[in-house]
N, C-alpha and C positions, 0 to 999 in steps of 0.2 A: 505494501500499498505506500501512494505518493504521500512524504512533509505536504501538509497542506497549512495557511497560514491565514487566519481570520480575525474581524474588526470588526468594528461598525464605520464603514464606508462611505456613509452617507451622513458623516456630524457634518456640518456651516463648514466651508475652512474660513481662515482669515480673508481678507480682502487681495483683490490682486493688489491694489498701491502697496497695502500693510508690505506685502512679503515682497517686492521689488525693489522697497526705496531705500535700501542699503546697496543695493549692487551699481557699478560702475560699468561703463564700456571704457575698452580698449580697444586698439588696433593696431594686431602686432605686424607689420609685414615681409610677408614668407619669399621666395625664390619666383613662385607659381601665384600667389593670392594672397591675398591681404585681408585677414581674418579679425571680425570685430567679436572683442567677446565678452561676456558679464562677468565681473569678475568681484569676490566678494570685499570686504574692507579689509579683512587681510592678508592681501593679495602678496604687500610687498615683505611681509615678516619671515622670513627664509630659516629663522629656528623651528614652524611649522611645516609639518608634510604638505607637499601640491594634492589635490583633487584636480583631475580632469573628466568635465562629464561631455559626451557626445550624445548629440539628439538625432531625431529620427526623418522619416518622409509619414505624411505629410507633418511638419511639426517645424518650431524654433527651438534656439536657446534658452524660451523662456517658459519650458517644460521643466525646467530644472529648478521654479522658484521654492518648492515645496523646500527640494533636497536643500539646499544651496545654505541656507540658515543650519539647517542642523547640522551639516557637515563642517560650517563655523563653529555652532558650538559646540561640537563633537575635537578641536583643537585642529581642524585642517585650513589650510585657506583654499580656493576655488578657482577655476577659471572655467568657462563657459561658452565654448564659442558658437555661434554658428556656422554651422558646415560650409564650404566652399561651394560658390553659387549659390546660396543664402543670402540675400539682403538681412541686413546693410553688409556683410563681406561679400568679397567681388568675385566676379566669374572668377575662372580659370583661366591667365596667359594661352597656357596649351591645349586646354580643352579637354583637359583627363579628368574625368569623374570615377577613373575606376575604386574600388574601397582603400585598395590600400594606397594609392593617395594622397585618402582623408587618414589613413593611418600614419603616415610619414609627417602629417602636418599634425600630427600630437606628440612626434616626440620631437618637433621644431618647438612646439610649445612648453613641453618640461624644460628646452634647454632657454628657451629667452625667459623663462619664469623661474630657472636654476631650482631648478626642481632637482632630488636626489634621491637616490634609492630609498627611499619611504613613500614614494609616488604613488597614490592610485590610480584607475582607471575605473571608470561608469559609462556603460551607453544602454542606447535602448534603443531596439528598432535598427534600423541602419547601424546608429552608434556602435550595437555590441559585436556584429562584424568589425567594426572601423577599429574599436578597442582591444579586441581580439588577435590583428594583424598587428597594432603597436606593440602590444606584449609580446607576440611571438619573433617579430623584428629586431627589438631593442628590446630585453628580458631584464638587463640591468636595470634601467630604468625604471622598473614597473615593482612594488610591492605584492599589490593583490590587483584581481579584478571583478568588476560585477557587470555581467550584462542580463538586460529585461527584454524579454517578447520575440529574439531571436535566436536559437541556440549553440551553441559552441557545437563544431565537428559536423558531421557530414547528415545530419537529420533532417534538414532542409531538401538538399540535395535528395535523397534518400525518398523523402516523400513523394516529388515531384513526380516520381516515375512507380512508387509502390500503394499509394495512398488517393484515392479520387478525389476525394472529401477537401484534401488538403485544396486540390489540384483545380478545384473550383472554388476557393478562398479566395487563391492565387491570380484568377483570372486578370487581373489587373495590373500584372506584371506581364503578361505578356500582350496588354493590348498597347500600354507603354511603348511597345515597338512599334508600334503602327502610327503614321505621320495622322493621322485622325485625334489621336489623345493630344495634340500639339493645339487643337482647335476647340476639343471637347473640354478637357479638364479648368483651362484658364473661364469657358462658357461662364455667363448668369452667376459674376460676382464666385467663380470656382464652387459652384452649388457641387462639384462632382469631392470634392472636398470634405465641405459638409456631408455631404454619403458616406463616405470613408472613414470619417468618426464615428458616424452615427451606426455603424456595420460594427465597428469594430470593437468600441465599447459602448454596447445599448446601455441608456440610459442615464448616462456621464453626460450633465452639461458642461459641452466646449464652450461657450461663446467666449468668454476671457481668451483661451488659445486660438480661439482659428481670429482671431481678430490680428493674431502677430504671426501664426502661420500663412496666412493672406499677404502682410505684409512683406514678407519676406519673399516670397514667388510673384507678386503682382506683375512687376517688370517683364517682358517675355524673354529677356536673355537667363533670368533668372530660374523662369518656370524652366527653361531647357535644359538646364544645370540639374532642377531638381529631377526628371525625366531624365537626362543624364547616365546617372548612376545606372539604373536599372538598364537603361542597351550598354552600356559597359558589361554589365555584369551577366546578362543572357543574348543578348543582338548582338551588333554591329557599332557598336558606340565605339571610340577610338580610345585606346588603351594606350596610354604613354609606353614604347618601348622600354625605355631607361628603369620602370620600377616593373621588369621582369624576374629579378632575380628576388626581390623584394616579392615578389608576391605571392612567389611559390614558398618563403618561410613564412606568409600572413595567412597561408592556408591549415596553419596546424590549431591545435587545443592549445591554450595558455598552459603553462609549466606553472607560472604564478599559481596560489591559491585563491580559489573562484568562487563566487558564488552567482545561481544563476537564477532567476525570477520567472514565473510566467505566469499570465493571471489563468485563471483556470475557466472563465467564460472568453478568451481572448476569440474574438470574430474574425479576424484574421491567420492567424497561426493555430490551429486545434494544439488543446493541451495533452492528447496524445503524440506528437508531433516531440514535443517537448520529454517528454517519456521514456519517445523512443530514442532519445538522447544518449540516457544514462550508460547504456553497454558501450557508446563510443569516447566516453571521456574516461580520465583518468580521476582517483582517488583523493584527486586535490580537486576537485570540483566538484561541490554542494547544487542540488537542482530541486529546488522546492516549488509547489503551485502555489499561489496565492488564490482562496475560494473572493468569491461575487463579485470579481473584477474580472475586466476585458483588456483589451489591448494597452490600451495608456493604465496601465497598473499603479504608476508611480502618481498621479495625478486624480486617478478614483480613490485613492486607500494612504495617502502620504504617509499617516501616523503608523500603519503598519510596514510600511514599504522602506520609510527611512528609519526604521525603528531595525531591522535587519540587518541594512546597509551599514551603518553605523556598530552597530555589534559586531558585525564581521568585521570590517574594515579597521576597527579599534583593536 
């Protein structure tokens, strides 16, 4: 029987403004992209270990508004970038949106903010494989890894060929390979994205989130970048050949202590996919299901999820 986590997931959370008032915007210029990051008040205190958080699709760095204060209170300094291509970060100069390009960005953020071997990685959705890759490419930079909503290892790849229920849930990934997506996803104030959030986290009020998600994708070049992650992963999107060696390394399950959390009601990736990952990972990986929440579990049940993360990384 899988371990599960429960809690009151419908308590009224603090207001959005209360949660984000202490965050600062910092822009970090890298060789291929400039990343705008939300940073916690203690970001310059190098006595604290660094925590770097990666959001997914369709999302923004504001997704971490509940977790960032909890990490700050636990003694970490926190940086949460808008991923390459998501405004206000810039689009990639090279056009590279393969996952490993973002993994390498996270190594560069570690360097920029003066992280040490105590640093941790936290990722949700696309952010999960991004942090798995970062941890595998440069393991000496990172002490622990937390992933949510996309399991480590080959579970997703296996599900595509053996699990027709998951294949049906993942229809949008294949739709994004077609040029029609460039017209459909932005249409009607991105109603497609409203639909995705409703399907993936039924019952969750995403009003605050969707404002910032849409701001991150409103310009055509930023929307193209977000779709570019899928096209580089499954289609003929540009893959920077300079990253080929790192890409091979990034496929590994992280060797660090790793916590993986998955919503039991996830409408994007079924809980059975998370369960199937168990024999594909080592004993260093803890896989836990969180009851009564969907894909955006860190927003639906922040108290439950934050507690698990802080206990694990501390």
